[in-house]
N, C-alpha and C positions, 0 to 999 in steps of 0.2 A: 469433537474434532472441529479445529477453527482453522481458517485460512489467516495467515499473518504477513501483512504487506507494510512493511516501515521503512522509513528513510531511504538511504541510497542502496543501491543492489551491489551484493558482493560480487568480486571477481573470482571465476574458477567453476569448477563442475559440482560444489556442495552448496546447498541452502545452509546458511550460518545464522538464521533466525532474524532476516530481514525478508526474505522471501519464502516462508516456510509453511506446510500444513503441520499443525502442532497437535498433540493428543496426550491423554493418559496412558503412561507406561505400566500402570498397573492392571490393566483390563488385559486378559490372557487371549481375548478374541478380537483386541483392536487392530491386529495386522489384517485379519479377515475383513473388518469392517471398512478400514481404508480401503484396501483392494476392490471391495466391493462398490463403495462410493466415488472413489476417484481414480486410482492408480493402475488398477487393472493388472498387477504384476505377478509372477509366478510366485506361488506359495511359498516356497523356501527363501526366498529374498528378504533379508532382515530391513528392518528400519531402524534409525540411529538413536541414541541417547544424547541430549543435551544436559549437562550438569553443571552446577553452580561451581565455580573454580576451587570455591572453600570447602567443597564436600566430594571432589573427585576421589580422594584416597579412602573416604568413606565407602563408596560404592564400587572402586574399580583398583585392581593390582597395577597400580602406575603411580610414579612419583612426580612426574614431569607434565606440564600442560599440553593438551592436545586441541588448540582452538580452531585447527583448519579441519577436523575430521577426516584425517587422513591416516590414521592408525587405527588398528584393533586392539584391543585391551580386554584381559579376561575380568568378568564382572565377579564380585565377590560371592562366593556360593550362596551365603545366606540372604542375598539379594535377589538370586535367580526367580525365586516366586512371588518377590516384592515387585520386581519390574520386569514381567514376563514379556511384554510387548515389544521390549527392546533387547531382550536377550536372546542370542543366535544360539542354536542347538548345540554347540560347542561351548556354550557358557561365555561368549565373548560378545562386545558391542564396539562398533565403530563411534568411538567416542568423540563428542565435542565438548571442551570445556568452555564455559561462559565467563568472561570478566565483565565486573561492574565496570570498571575504566573504558572497556572497549566497545560494549554494547549495553549500556545502562538501560535500555527499554526492555530488551530481552532478558537481561539479568534480573530485572524487577519482575517480569512476568513468570519466570521460573520461581523466583524467591515466594511471589504470592502464591503459586501454586503449594510451595512447600509449606507455607504458613495454614493453607487450607487443608493438606493431605498429610503432611509429615514427611513427603517425597521431594528431595532437590533435584528432580530428574523429570523432563517430559519426553516425549517422542517427538522427533523431528525429521521431516523428509521435505523433500524439494515441493515448492508451490508450483506445480504443473501437472495437466493430465497427462494420461500414457502417451508416449510417443511424441509430446510436445516439448519445447524448450520451456526452461523456466520462465514465468512471468518477468516481464521488466518495467511496464508501464501500468499505471491505474487501470487504463482500458483492458490490457489483456488480465489482468487480475479480476476486474468484474465480469468479464466474458468467461474465463477458466471456472469463476464461482459459480456462475448460473447454468454453465455447462456440465456441471457436477452434482452429485448428491450431498454434497456439503451444506449446511445450513448457517453457518456465520462467517463473516469476513471482517477482519479488524484492517483497518486502511486508514494509516495515519491515527489521529485521535477519533476516527468515526468507526461506528459499529453498523454492518449491514446485515440483517437478518432476514431470511427467507420465511415467508408464513403460509 
């Protein structure tokens, strides 16, 4: 589970890869881990999948892109057990397709995760603590990072790690 603070902040109510907490969607206990360390949300609230645009039809029953995480789409049944941390109880996910041309750094991160694991999806939730706004500034990112149980922050090209 890492904090990811990159470039300019997105506008709107969703973290789209510039102010995000990112995690491995293959871990069936990941939702509980994130809730215990930082989010403290209700157990039933799902976390969202960010998928490489080129792979969205592999994982999801959808033929159009969903770059703003505003629509819920069915996750193909064969992937329910592969990406359980982002599969809601009804088999859906609030999908974000990530395009290389619009967010190359985030796309590269997901692509590298795919190279390491074979899965072109990451869990994405907003970079904030419970009942706090999404972090906007580096100072807020560092404060939130040190005020939670998370252990790594990537801010620009720097890595901050708790020991």
